[in-house]
N, C-alpha and C positions, 0 to 999 in steps of 0.2 A: 091547475094552471102551472104552477112550479114544476109538477111532475111531467107535464106535457112538453115544456121547454127544455127539461133535462133529457127527455127522450130525443128531441130534436138535435140537441147539442151532441149527444152521444153518437147519433146516427151521422151528423155532419163530420165529426172527427173520424168515425169509421171509414166514411167515404173518402175523406182526405188521405187517410193512412193507406187505403186500398189504392188510391191513385198514385200516391208516392211509390208504393211498392211496384206498381205497374209501370211507372215511368222509369224507375231503377232498373228494372229487368229489360225493358225495351231499349233503353239507352245503352246498356251493356252489350246486347246483341248487335246494336248498330256499331258500336265501337269495335266489336270483334269482327263484324263484316267489313267494316272500313280497314281494319288491320289486315284481314285476309285478302281484300281487294288490294291493298298496299303491298302486300307480300307477293301476291300473283304478279302485280306490275313490275315490282323489283326483280322477281324471278325471270320475268320475260325479258326485261332489259339486260339482266346479267346473262340470260341464255343468248340474246343477240351478240353481246360483247364477246362471250365465250365462243360463240359460233364464228365471229370474225377472227378471233385468235386462232381458232383450230384451222380455218381456211388459210390464213397467213402461214401457219406452221406447215400445213400440207403443201402449199405452193413453195415454201422454202425447201421442204424435204424433197419435193419433186424436182426442183432445180439442181439441189445438191446431187441427186441421183443421176440426173442427166449429165452433169458435169463429170461424176465419177465414171459413168460409162464411156463418156468421150475420152477421158484420160486412160481408161482401159484399153480402148481402141488404139489410142496413139502410142500407148506403151507397147502393144503388140506390133504395130507397125515399126516403131523405134527398135524393138528387138530383131524384127526380121531385117531391118535395114542395116544394123551394125554388125551382122554376122561376118566375121572375118574371112571373106571369100578370097581376097587378094592377099598377095605376100606383104604388101606395103602396110595393110592393117595389122597383120600379125607381127611385123617387126615393131610397129608402134605400140602395140599392146604388150609386147615384151620389154618396152623401155630401151630399145637399142636405137642409136642414132646412127643408122647404116643404110646407105643407098641400096635400092633394089638390085642394081647392077652388081654391087659388091657381094650381095647374098648369093646371087646366081653363080658369080666367079667362084666363091668359096664352095658352093655346092658341086660345082664341076670338079674342083680340086679334090674334095673329099670322095667323089665317085671314082675318080682315077686312082686315088690311093687304095680304095677298097679292091678295085679291079687289079691293080698291080700286086696286092698282097695274095689274092687268089691265084694269080698267074705264078707268083714265087712258091706258093705252097705245094704245087705239083699234083693238085687233085685232078682226077680224071673224070669224075662223076659217080654216080650211084646206079645200082641195078636193083630195082624193086618190083618183086613178083613177076619176074620175066621181062619187065620193061626197062630198057637200058636208058639211062641219062648220062652217058659218057661224053657228051659234047662239051669240051672245055670252053670253046667260045660262048656257049650258052651260059656256063656258070660265070664266066667273066662279065657278060653283059648283065646278068642278074645282080652281081655284086656292084657293078657300076650304077645300076638303077636304085638299088637299096642305099648306097653311099650318097648319091646325089639328090634323091628325093625323099627317102625315109629319114635319114640321119639328121639333116638340117632341120626338118620340121619337128622332129623329137626333141632337138635342142631348144627350139624356139618355144615349144610347149612346156618344157622344163623351166625356162627363164620366166615365162609368163605366169606359171603357177607360183613360183617363188615370189614374184613381184605382187601378185594379188594377195598372197598371205601377208606380206609387209603392210599393204594398203589397208587390209581389214583391221590389222592391230592398231594402225594409227588413225583410223577414220573416226572413231568415237571421240578422241581427244580434239580432233579438228571441229567437231560439232559443238563440243563444250566452249571452245574459243568463240565460236559464232554466237552461241547463246549468251555469254557473259558480254561480249561486245554489244549485241543488240539490246540487252538489258541497261547497259550503261549509256545508251543513246547513239552509238555508232551505226552508220548505214551498213547494209549487207556487203556492198563492194569493198569498204574499208576492212571489214572483218576478214573477207576472202584474201585481201592483200596481206593481212597480218599473218594468216596461216601460210601464204606463199613466202613469207620471209622467215618465219620462225620454225616451221615444220621441217623434219628430216625428209630424205629421200625415201621412197618415190612420191610421197604425197605432195612434196614442195613443187616438184615439177609440173604435176598435174594442175594444182591451183594456181601456179604462175600462169599457165595456158588459160585457165578459166578467167582470171583476173585480166589478162590482156585482151581476151575476147569481149569482155564486158566493158572495158575501157575504149575499145575501138567501135563501139556501137553495134555490136552483134546482136544485141538483145538477150534477155535472161533465158527464154526458152531455147533459142538457137545455141547459145553458150553451154547451157546445161546438156542438151542432146549431144553436143560435141564432146563434152566431158564424159558422158555415159558411153559414147562410142569408142572412146580411148580405154575406159575402165568399165567393161560390162558386168559390174558386180551387183548383187542384190541389194547390198547396202547402199551403193551409189544410186541405184534405181529408187529406193526409198527416199533419199535425199532430194532427187529430182522431182518426185511427185509431191512432196511436201512444200517445196518452193513454188512449184507451178500452182498448186491449190491455193496458196497463201497469196500468190500474185494476182489470182483471178477472183478469188472469193473473200479475201482479207482474213484477218484472224490474228491471234497472238503467235507470232513467229518463234519467239524465244521458248514459249511453252511447247510448241510443236516440235521444234528441234530437240528440246530437253527430253521429250518423251521418246523421240527417235534415237537419241543417244543411249538412253536406258535400254530400249529394244535391242540395239546393236551390241551392247555390252552383254545382255542376257543371251543373245545368240552365240556370242563368243564363249561365254561360260558353258553353255549347253554343248558347243562344239568341242571343248576341251574335256568335258565330262565324258562325251561319247568316245573321244579318242582315248581317254584312260580306261574306259570300260572295255574297249575292243583291243586294247594292247595285247592282251593275252592271246586272243584269237589271231592277231596279225603275226605274233611271234611264233605261234604254232604253224601258221601257213607258211611263213618263211623257212622254218626248219623243214617242214614236209617238201617244200618246193626244192630246196637245196639238197636234200638227202640223196636223190638219185646221182646227181652230179659228184657229190662228195664220195659215194661208195664207188663210182666208176673211176675216179682218180685214184682212190686207194688200191682198187683191183689192178689198175694199170701200173701202179708202182710196185706191187707184189708180183703179179703174173701178167706181164703185157701181152704175151701171146694169147692168153685165154681171152682178154677183153678186145683184142684186135680183130677177132673173128666177127665182131659186129660190123666192122668197117671194110673188111676185105671179101666177105662172102654175101651171095645174094639173099640168103636166109637172115643174115645179120642185118642187111639194109632193110629188109621188111620189118624186122623186130624194131629197128630204130624209128622208122617212120610210124609205126603203131604207137610206140612209147611217146614219140614227140606229140602225135595227136591227142593221145589220152592225158598226157602231161598238160598241154595246153588247155583242154577242156576243164581239168581240175583246177588250174590256176585261175581261169575264168569264174568258175563257180566260187572258190574261195574269195576271190576279189569281190563279187557281188555280195557275198554273206558278210564281209567286213567292211565294206564301203558304205557309209551313210551320208547322203546328200543334205546338207543343211543350207 
């Protein structure tokens, strides 16, 4: 009897042990399944959140790309509209406060002076390959057209180029003033007025016009387009685009203008580096270009009768025409080789 109870007790304990082991394993699998289900649910919710964020980023990216495309189209239209087709725009870009009528009067005076010099020189014309150009009125008329139309525009181009060079050297400092002013809490209009008061010419004059346009309520975009029309430089174009993007999309203006200032200074350093590297080629081109004229002057000083055959004979006229054409082509090729557009 005691042995029988002992057997039953051992069997009961074995059953309880086996049941406990089974419950332990089944409860672990249930917890793991719950954990897997919880993880799947969390992953699904995180995927939904991630999908929403990606959709918002894609929409924002598409909006930014559309705005940039619109700005590119506006920039092309602005470049096309600011082309200095009239004399008044060229005079304004050269920084001259000169009426158009005074410009035309000065051009007429220059043309008369050039024609009078040809008249006093006593030149009767040229004979090239049997074709006679001995009409003195034709030479006088050509000198008048060159003096009245070509020379004034050459002077305007020279003045405009020098003014643009000064503007580029001063523009990065002006952007730094705007960056410091915006970081200290000043509005953009006040920063522009500070530049208009403190900057040297020609930057001072342009920012005075920009500040006056903003003060009269012309609007930021219209005022900037007018500024770019007066100074059609790539640096000014960058400045206009940054302000237009900031005005439409928002953002940190001081950081954007600070980066633009760094880019402009880097462009200036690169331009100076290219100028230094190409200085030897430019000197060689100048020497090669001036060598024929120097040799001609020295030959004229030593044996004038020998060199004058080029000017008094038909063969000499033909040689001069061919030399002028070849010289012009050589100068153009050398200019293309040493001129780098930055």
